[in-house]
C-alpha positions as CSV (number, residue, x, y, z in Angstrom):
1,M,1.1,-37.7,-4.0
2,A,-0.6,-38.1,-7.1
3,K,-2.8,-40.9,-7.8
4,K,-1.9,-43.4,-9.8
5,M,-4.1,-44.3,-12.9
6,T,-4.6,-47.8,-13.8
7,I,-6.2,-49.3,-17.2
8,E,-9.4,-49.6,-15.2
9,D,-9.8,-46.1,-14.2
10,L,-8.8,-45.2,-18.2
11,A,-11.5,-47.7,-19.4
12,G,-13.9,-46.5,-17.1
13,M,-13.4,-42.6,-18.2
14,V,-13.6,-44.0,-21.8
15,Q,-16.7,-45.7,-21.1
16,R,-18.5,-42.7,-19.4
17,G,-17.2,-40.7,-22.5
18,F,-18.7,-42.9,-24.8
19,E,-22.3,-43.2,-22.6
20,N,-22.3,-39.4,-23.3
21,T,-21.8,-39.4,-26.8
22,A,-24.6,-38.9,-29.2
23,T,-25.2,-42.0,-31.5
24,K,-26.0,-42.2,-35.2
25,E,-29.8,-42.7,-34.3
26,D,-29.6,-39.3,-32.4
27,L,-27.9,-37.4,-35.0
28,R,-30.4,-39.1,-37.4
29,Q,-33.4,-38.0,-35.0
30,L,-31.8,-34.4,-34.7
31,E,-31.5,-34.0,-38.4
32,L,-35.1,-35.1,-39.0
33,R,-36.4,-32.4,-36.2
34,M,-34.2,-29.8,-38.0
35,A,-35.8,-30.7,-41.4
36,T,-39.1,-30.7,-40.2
37,K,-38.5,-27.2,-38.3
38,D,-37.3,-26.0,-41.7
39,D,-40.0,-27.3,-43.7
40,I,-42.7,-25.8,-41.2
41,Q,-41.0,-22.1,-41.5
42,M,-40.7,-22.7,-45.2
43,L,-44.4,-23.7,-45.2
44,A,-45.2,-20.6,-43.0
45,E,-43.5,-18.3,-45.4
46,A,-45.3,-19.6,-48.2
47,I,-48.9,-19.2,-46.6
48,K,-48.2,-15.8,-45.4
49,D,-47.1,-15.1,-49.2
50,L,-50.3,-16.7,-50.4
51,E,-52.1,-14.3,-47.8
52,M,-50.7,-11.4,-49.3
53,R,-51.4,-12.5,-52.8
54,M,-55.2,-13.4,-52.0
55,S,-55.5,-10.1,-50.2
56,A,-54.2,-8.4,-53.2
57,Y,-56.4,-10.4,-55.8
58,M,-59.4,-9.6,-53.4
59,S,-58.7,-6.1,-53.6
60,F,-58.3,-5.6,-57.5
61,N,-61.4,-7.7,-57.5
62,K,-63.5,-5.5,-55.2
63,E,-62.4,-2.5,-57.1
64,E,-63.2,-4.3,-60.5
65,L,-66.6,-5.0,-59.2
66,D,-67.3,-1.6,-57.9
67,R,-66.3,-0.2,-61.1
68,L,-68.8,-2.5,-63.0
69,K,-71.4,-1.7,-60.6
70,T,-71.0,1.9,-61.4
71,W,-70.9,1.3,-64.8
72,M,-74.0,-1.0,-64.8
73,Q,-75.8,1.9,-62.7
74,T,-75.1,4.3,-65.7
75,I,-76.4,1.8,-68.4
76,D,-79.7,1.5,-66.2
77,E,-80.1,5.2,-66.0
78,R,-79.6,5.5,-69.6
79,V,-81.8,2.8,-70.4
80,A,-84.6,4.3,-67.8
81,F,-84.2,7.5,-69.7
82,L,-84.7,6.0,-73.2
83,E,-87.7,3.9,-72.1
84,Q,-89.2,7.0,-70.8
85,K,-88.5,9.0,-73.8
86,Y,-90.0,6.0,-76.1
87,K,-92.8,5.7,-73.9
88,H,-93.9,9.5,-74.2
89,K,-93.3,9.4,-78.5
90,K,-96.1,6.7,-78.6
């Protein structure tokens, strides 16, 4: 024989259902956590992009510096040669 459902039984079921339902505050907190997670991921990607740009910039500057060092060595050698040549003329 089937148990008869009373209004009190139904009210209890509805009450338990509401106890397990998220509140607006629960949803707001979840939304904040998700926004924070998205923000963190966006910041991590921006940092990675900056690291790559800095690495490329540093590499370019190192190549430029090496080129300038070579150029300065060539100039130093030419100046030394000219100084020697000038000393011998005197």
